[in-house]
C-alpha positions as CSV (number, residue, x, y, z in Angstrom):
1,M,20.3,13.3,68.0
2,K,21.1,16.5,66.1
3,T,23.5,19.2,67.3
4,V,23.0,22.9,67.1
5,A,25.7,23.0,64.4
6,E,23.6,20.7,62.2
7,I,20.5,22.8,62.8
8,L,22.4,25.9,61.8
9,K,23.7,24.2,58.7
10,E,20.2,23.1,57.7
11,K,18.9,26.7,58.1
12,G,21.6,27.9,55.8
13,S,23.4,31.1,56.0
14,Q,20.9,33.5,57.5
15,A,21.9,36.8,59.0
16,V,21.5,37.2,62.7
17,H,19.7,40.5,63.2
18,S,20.9,42.8,65.9
19,I,20.6,46.4,67.1
20,G,22.4,48.7,69.5
21,P,21.3,49.3,73.1
22,D,20.7,53.0,72.6
23,A,18.2,52.4,69.8
24,S,14.6,53.1,70.6
25,V,12.2,50.3,71.2
26,F,10.2,51.6,68.2
27,E,13.2,51.1,65.9
28,A,13.7,47.6,67.2
29,V,10.1,46.6,66.8
30,A,10.1,48.1,63.3
31,L,13.2,46.0,62.4
32,M,11.6,42.8,63.8
33,A,8.5,43.5,61.7
34,Q,10.5,44.2,58.6
35,K,12.6,41.0,59.0
36,N,9.5,39.0,60.2
37,I,11.4,37.8,63.4
38,G,10.3,37.6,67.0
39,A,13.6,38.6,68.7
40,L,16.7,40.7,68.2
41,L,20.1,40.5,69.7
42,V,21.2,43.7,71.3
43,M,24.9,44.2,70.6
44,E,27.8,46.6,71.3
45,G,30.3,45.7,68.6
46,D,30.8,42.0,68.7
47,R,29.5,41.6,72.2
48,I,26.0,40.5,73.1
49,V,24.6,42.9,75.8
50,G,21.0,41.8,75.7
51,M,18.1,40.5,73.8
52,L,14.7,41.9,72.9
53,S,11.7,39.7,72.3
54,E,8.1,40.4,71.4
55,R,7.3,39.3,75.0
56,D,9.7,42.0,76.4
57,Y,7.9,44.6,74.3
58,A,4.4,43.5,75.3
59,R,5.3,43.3,79.0
60,K,7.7,46.1,79.5
61,V,6.4,48.7,77.1
62,V,2.8,48.1,76.3
63,L,1.6,47.0,79.7
64,M,3.7,49.6,81.5
65,A,2.2,52.4,79.2
66,R,5.7,53.4,78.0
67,S,6.4,55.2,74.8
68,S,8.2,52.9,72.3
69,K,9.8,56.0,70.6
70,D,11.1,57.4,73.9
71,T,12.3,54.2,75.6
72,K,15.8,52.9,74.9
73,L,16.4,49.2,74.5
74,R,18.9,49.2,77.3
75,E,15.9,50.1,79.6
76,I,13.9,47.0,78.8
77,M,16.1,44.4,77.2
78,T,16.8,41.1,78.8
79,S,20.4,41.6,79.8
80,S,21.2,38.1,81.1
81,V,21.3,36.3,77.7
82,I,21.3,32.5,77.8
83,Y,23.3,30.9,75.0
84,V,24.3,27.5,73.7
85,H,27.3,26.0,71.9
86,P,27.3,24.4,68.4
87,S,28.1,21.0,69.9
88,Q,25.0,20.9,72.1
89,S,22.1,18.7,71.1
90,T,18.6,19.8,70.2
91,E,17.3,18.1,73.3
92,E,19.7,20.1,75.5
93,C,18.5,23.3,73.8
94,M,14.9,22.4,74.3
95,A,15.6,21.8,78.0
96,V,17.4,25.2,78.3
97,M,14.5,26.9,76.6
98,T,11.9,25.2,78.8
99,E,13.7,25.9,82.0
100,N,14.3,29.5,81.2
101,R,11.1,30.2,79.3
102,V,12.9,31.6,76.2
103,R,12.2,30.9,72.6
104,H,15.5,32.1,71.1
105,L,19.1,31.1,71.9
106,P,22.2,32.7,70.5
107,V,24.9,30.2,69.5
108,L,28.5,31.1,70.5
109,D,31.6,29.2,69.6
110,D,34.3,28.2,72.1
111,D,35.9,31.7,71.7
112,G,32.6,33.4,72.5
113,K,32.0,34.5,69.0
114,L,28.4,34.6,67.7
115,V,27.8,32.0,65.0
116,G,24.0,31.9,64.8
117,L,20.7,32.0,66.5
118,V,18.3,29.1,67.0
119,S,14.6,29.4,67.7
120,I,12.2,26.9,69.2
121,G,10.8,26.6,65.6
122,D,14.2,25.6,64.3
123,L,14.6,22.9,67.0
124,V,11.1,21.5,66.5
125,K,11.7,21.4,62.7
126,G,15.0,19.6,63.3
127,I,13.4,17.0,65.7
128,I,10.6,16.3,63.2
129,S,13.0,15.7,60.3
130,E,15.1,13.4,62.5
131,Q,12.0,11.5,63.5
132,K,10.9,11.2,59.9
133,F,14.3,9.8,59.0
134,I,14.1,7.2,61.8
135,I,10.6,6.2,60.7
136,E,11.7,5.7,57.1
137,Q,14.6,3.6,58.3
138,L,12.4,1.4,60.4
139,H,9.9,1.1,57.6
140,N,12.6,0.0,55.2
141,Y,14.0,-2.5,57.7
142,I,10.5,-4.0,58.3
143,A,9.6,-4.0,54.6
144,G,12.9,-5.6,53.8
C-alpha cells in the first residue's frame, strides 16, 4: 500500500498553485485555466485559509448569478480545508475524499507545513501502478 509521500515522489516536484483570499474569482479561474488544474489553495502567507474548486465556482458563482470579477475568493471559497499527512496511505486518502466529497487534498507535514497536493487522479494512478506491480509479481511467481 503506497503512502502519500510515495505518490508525491512519483509526481515529481510540481508547484502547488495558490492565490490570496482577496483575489477575484475571475483571477482564480483564469489561473486554474492557465495551469490546467481543477482547484487552487487559497493562502495567506504560508497558511491555508481555503480552497477553490471548479465545483465551488459552478455552484457559488454561476448558479447564484454572481459576477466572477466582482466576487472575492473569501466570499465563496471552502474555508474548512481537509488535509492529509505524507505517511497516510492511498486507501486512507480515498476514504477521506469519498466521505467528504472532495477531489483534492493538501498534504501537510507534522509541523503543518504544506508539502504538496494530491488529487483523486494521482491516487488512482498510484493504485493502478501498484496493482500492475502485484500482477507482474504473481505472473513471475506462477510462470516460475
